[in-house]
N, C-alpha and C positions, 0 to 999 in steps of 0.2 A: 504493499499500500504506499503510495506517495503521500506527501503532506496534504494534498488536496483531494485524495480519494475518500471523501467523507459522506457519501450518499447514505450508506447503510449504518452509520454510527449513531448511537443515542445522542440527543442534543447536547448534553454536557460534554461528551467526547468530542463532538464536532467542534464545539467552541474551543476546547483545548487544543485541537489540531490547528485551527485557524490562528489562535494566539501564538503557538509555536512558530507557525509560518511568518507571522508579522515580526516576531523577535529575530527571526533568522534573516529575513529580507531587509530589515531596517535596524541593524545592530547600533547600539549606543544611543538610541533615541528614547530615553527613559520616560520622559513626560508623554511622548506619543504612545509608548507601550501602556502606560498608566491609564490614559484616556480610552484606549481601545479595550483594555481589560475591564474598566468600569462599565462600559456599555455592554460588551458581550457577556459578562457575567450575569446580566439581568435578562438575557434573551432566551434562556432555556424553555420557559413555558410557551413562549411565542413559536419557537421552532417545533415544539411538540405538536402544536395545533396547526402549524402551517408548514408541512414538509416540502411544499413547493418552493419555499425560500431556500432550503438546503440544496435541493436539486438544481436551482438556478444559480447557485454559488453567490447568493446575495451578500453574505458576510465577506467573502473574499474580495468581491468587487468593491464593497463599501470601503474596505481598509486600504485599497490601492487608488490613489488620486487619478482622475482622468488625465491631468497634465500637471507637470511641475517645471517651473522656469526659474533658473538661477543665473545671475548676471552681475558683472562688475559695474560699479557706479563711481566714476572718476569726477572729481570736482576740485575747485581751487579755493583755498581758505583766504582770510583777509590779509595774510602775510605774503600771499602769492605762491604758497606751497601747494603742490598737487597732493590730494588725498584720495585714497581709493577705499571704497566700502563694498560690501556684497549685498545684492538685492535678491529678493525671493518673491515668487507668487506661485502658490499651490492651489490649483483649481480642482477641488475634491469631487464634487458631485453636482450635475446639473439636471437630475431627474425631475425636479419641481420648478425649475426656473433658471435664469442666468446665475452664474457663480456670484455669490454675495458674501462679503466679509471684509474686515478692516485691514489696515496697514499699520504695522507696529515698528517704530524707530527706537531701538534700545540696544545697548552693548551686548545684552544676553541673547539677542535673536540669532538663531541658527536654523538649519532645515528642520531639525527635530521639534523645535518650539513651533514653527509655523505649521508643521504637519499636525501636531497636537491641537493647535487652535483651529485649524481647518477641519479636523475630524469632529471636534466638539460642535463646530458651526453647522454640520449637516443636521443634527438632531434639534438644535436650537432653532434654526431657520425653519425646519419642518414644523415645529410646534407652533410657530406664529400663524400658520395657515395662510400666509401671504404670497405664496407662489414664487419662492426664491430658492435657488440652489446654494451651494456652500463653497467658499474659498477663503484663503487668508494670505497675507503677504507682509512684507516689511524689509527691514535692513538692520545691520549691526551699527549703523550710524547713531551717534548720541547727540541729540539736539541741545542737551544741557550745556550752558555756557557759550553757545554759539550765537553769533549775531544774526539779525534778520537776513542780512545779505548772504551770509554763508548758508543759512537754512534755505534761502531761495535757490541758490546755485545748486545745492545738493538735490532739492526736490525737482528742479528742472532736468538735471542729469538723470535722475531716477526715472522720471516719466518718459524721457526720450527713448529709453529702452522699453519700458513697460507698456507704452501706449498701444503697441501693435497687437497686444493681447487683450485689450479692453474694448468695451462697447456696451451700450444700454441693453442689448439683447444677448450679450456674451458674458461679460464679467464686469461687475460694478463694485469697486472698492469703496471703503469708507475710512474713518479714522480709528485709532486705537491708542495705546500708550505712546506718547511722543508725537502723535499726529492729531492736531486739532484744526480749527478753521483756518488758521494762518498757513499751515502746511498744505492743507487741501486746496486753499486758494492758489498757492504757487503751482501745485500740480495741475489744477484744472486750467490755469492760464496757459501753461506750457502745452497741455493736450490740445486745447483750442487753437493754439498757434500752429501746431503741427498738422492737425487734420483739417483746419480751416472751416470748422463747424462749431457752433455753440450747442453742443450735444449735452444738454443739462443732466440727462439721466446717467451719464457715464461715471459720476461720483456722487456719493451722498455725504451729508454732514457739511454741506456748503453753507456760506453765509446767507441769511434770510434775504438780504438785498440783491443777491444774484442767484436765484433759483433754489435756495435752501428752504428747509421746512422749520416752522416754529416747533419748539420742544425737542428738536433732535439733540441739541447739547445736553439737555436734562434727562433724556429718555432712559438711559441705562440706570442711573441712580434712582429716578422716580419709579421705574419699573420693578426694581428690586424691593422697594418699599411697598408698592402695591401688592406684590406677591406675598411679602411678609404679612401684610394686613389680611390678606385672604386666608392664609395659613392659621393665623390666630382666631379668625372668625369661626373656623371649624370647631374650635373649643370654647366658643362663646366669648372670646376676648377681642380687645381692640388695642390700638397703640396708645390710647389716651393714658397719660400718666406713667408710661414706661420709661425706664432708663436704658439707653442704648449706647453702644460703642461701635465705631466705624473704623476700620483700618484703611490707610491711604488718605490722601488729601488732594488727589487729582480730580479730574472731571467727574468720575462715577461717585467718588466719595462725597464730594462737595454737594452734589445734587441729591444724593441719598440723605444727607444730613438735612438739607432744606425741606424735602418732602416729609421726612420723619417728624420734624418740628411742626409742619403744617397739619399733620395728622395727630398731633397731641403728645408725641414723645419728647424726651429731652436727651439729646445726644451729648454725652459728657466727655467724649474723647475721640481723637482722630490721630493719625500718625503719618510720618514720612520716613525716608531711609535713615534719618539721623536719630529718630526717637518718636515720642508721642506727647501730645498736649492733653492735659486734664483740666477741664473747665466745668466745675460742678454747677455753675449758673447756666450751662448750655452753651454749646459752640456758637459764637457770633458769626453767622454765615457771611454777612457783608465784609467783616474784617478778614475772614478766611479767604474769600474771593479776592480781595485786594492783595493779600500776601502772596497767594498762589497763582492767581490768573493775571494780575497786573504787574506786581513786583518780581514774581517768580522767585520768591525768597523761601528760606527754610521756615519750619513751624516755630522755631525759636523766636522769630520776629513777631509771630502772633502772641506768644506768651509775654514778650517784652512790652506789648501794648495793651494787655488785658489783665486787669488787676486780679480777676478771679481765676486766672489760668496759671498752671505750672507746666513747665517743659521737662520731660523725663527722658533720660538717655540710656536707662537700664530697664530690663524687663520687657514686657509687652503690653500693648493696649488690651489684649485679651485677659490679662491678669486682674482687671478691674471688675468688681461686682456690677452686674447688669442684668436686665430682663431679656433684652434681645441684642443680637450682634449681627453686624453687616460687614463681612470681610470683603473689601473693595480694592485691594491693591494688586496682588499678582498671584501666580500659581504656587501652591504648596506653602503658603505662608502661615497657615494655621495647622499645627501638628498635634499629636496626641497630648503633649504636655499642656498646650493651650486649651484644647478641648476639655481635659480634665479640670483645669482651673475654672473654666466657664461653667461647667456642670456643678462643680463644688459651690460656686458663687450664685447658683440659682437661675442660670439662663434657661429661657423657655422656648426660644426659637432663634434659628440662624438662617439668614438668607444670603446667598452668595451674589455679590455684585461684580466680582471678578471671575475670570475663567479658572475653574478648578482650584480655588484658593485653599480648600481643605484637603489634607491628605486622606487616603483611604482609611487609615487608622483612626483619624479624628472623626470621619463620618460615621464609622462603626460605633464609636463611643457615643456620639450624639444619638444614633438610632437606638442603641441599647438602653440609654437613659430616658428615652421617651421625649427627647427634644425634637420639636418640629424643625426639619431641615429641608430647605429649598435649594436644590443643586443649580449651578450656574446656567446649565443648558435650558432650564426653565426660567429661573429667577432673574437672570440678567439679559433676557431676550428683548427687553424693551428698546434697546438701542437699535438692534437690527430690524425690529418691527417698525420703528419710526423711520428707518431708512427706506423700508418698503413703502411707507406712506409718502416719503419724499419722492420716490420713483413714480408713484401714482400721480402726484401733482405735477412733476416734470412731464409726464407723458401727455397730460391734459392741458399743459401750459397754463396752469392755474395755481392759486395759493389759498390754502385754508387758514382760518383764524387760529390764534393760540388756543382758544377754548375748544374749537372743534378738533384740533389735532390732539390735545391732551386727552379729551374725552375718548377719542378712538384708541389712544394708547392704553388708557385705563381699562377699556373694554377688552382689548386684546390680552392684557395681562390677567384679567379675570378669566377669560376663556382658556388661556394656557394653564392656569391653576386648576380650573374645573376639569379640563381634559386630562391633565396629568393625574389628578386624583382619581378620576373615574377609571383611568387605564390601570393604575395601581390596584384598585379594588377588583378589577376584572381578572387580572393575571396573577396577583399575589395574595388576594383576600386581605390586604392591609392598605386601606386608603391613605394612610399617613407615610407610606413608602414612596416618597416623591422621587427618590433616586431611580427606582425601578420604573415608576410611572413616566418619568421624562424620557428615559432611554427607550422604553418600549413604545411610547406614543409617537415619538419622533421617527423611530425605526420603521414602524408599520406604514406610516405615510410615504416614506422614501422607498421602502421595499415594494409596496404595491405599484408605485409609478415605475420602478425599474422592471418589475415583471411585465407590465403593460407595454413597455417600450423595447422589449427584446434584449438580446445580448449585444450591448453597445458599451 
């Protein structure tokens, strides 16, 4: 039997064989392996009920991207020195629509990270119900400390190579860590210059004044809080009066804090790479935005200007007593030690604003302790859902109001929650198993489309 001769195997053995194949074909890509294992581990009950998925090699095809592009990005810094970075775009699956997913600029970016993010995107995008496929891209370029002119030159060079793979019906990138409206503006301008078309739908996350959508900047953070609210509601709770901690202080974290406050919670802490700030009076969102979005400074600057705040450089934001937690920074930031501390301190619910920020061990501890846990592929789908709304507006050459767009986002997140919970109840008899519900719910939508479209 070869690695892929799996038609006659029980579902658990079939999954094991596929996992071994993934590890063999993609050695050294630990976070990609982790993402694949998390999804495939939940699929046994589905494969038992749908043997046609096994016969059509759906798992094997899902784990292999349709296309991978890797390229050099040469650019000139402000001193006149030539710099060279590496760019990536992994187009994972287009069964439900054009490839869709963000671009990440960060020194930790490599092919394994992009493949992990792209794989997660398959199920996240499917859960939105918005008719979008899955992709991810980025570069090991670090925008921190770079001038606007340097970032512009890098973005123009990056798009000069990537543009040939993009299109509103082919592949539609958005932002991610290190890529915001500024970077997307430079990339869109260069794309427009090259193709000589104002093809608004080729990028999402654009500025509202040039074919962007209201609420796109806020969407991922808002969505994670909406999902958290829906989880709490299943136990008769709300966010009113809850103490919350948020990791990170970038785009997702800032707007998770903003929406949590709007729904009655008090966020007492957030973090950056240097430490975390504790503010028992509640994080001042306006000051946080000024420090992080305008001045691009460290959180220590926030504490220096806020009498009620303290900046801490040891320990973790997750050591603080809280009712709910929103990890919104990066993958695998919340491990078993952090989960143990949160459980000991009475946490009731965790909603992932980042992609896979909780390790498998931490997730298991939350589940065993009865903590409501919203996995990123469901809880942080608000960003890509609103990107799909931006694509709709671009296709119709129209613009919706803030209220209309946010209302649609809120409804999408409610639908994602309800679909995830119903799927978990159907396949695991445990409606609180959002991890399995999200993986299975997204998988079935993609798998059925792949079956319908043949072996492609």
